[in-house]
C-alpha angles and dihedrals in degrees: 000000000000114000118238092200116122100218095192090054090045093053093045092052100047119109094219120074117260114205122175124185129191124233091276092052102257120144109247100164127038117166128203091261090057086050090051092046099044105025095233116120119229091257091049092051105038114096092014126106124249088259082096086076107020116095110239095244091059099043101089092051091045096053093041087057093038094054092043090053091049091049097044099035090224137100129192090211100065099119097020126102105228122208119196142145119272139177133246118218090253088057096252114139122253133189112216136182121210147168124211135214131186123228118207132211118227089265088060096249120134106263099175147352123231120205119192102203135196129187109235098166094117093050093045093050090049093048090049091051089049093050091051092048089049090050091050092051093047092050090048090050095048089048088051093050092050090052092051 
């Protein structure tokens, strides 16, 4: 049965960012949600590498894994939600969660990688604050117990 879904329209309508990179690592799809999350327009992102949004200290590790995935045709992250730091166009740090999927050419080689991205900066900041508050309360409780 042939699908009547307009995939371009679907990608543009999604609330999560959709970023697709070719085998060399160049961005070939950048939807409006990716623009909202990262601040780069589609025209600013297309044709560029993910270095636009990857913090410098994570780039080497990212590219080592990316090129290994392209070479092997396998990713160990297929079903996992990855949580990593990222960068906004304005330089502010982001915390993102994403899943990845590989697209294959007719010859079976990986032709592109799709990332479905969600901005979790607010949640991450809130959790960090809660962890800090919990640590303070535990320290205060431990101090109170040693004084008793």
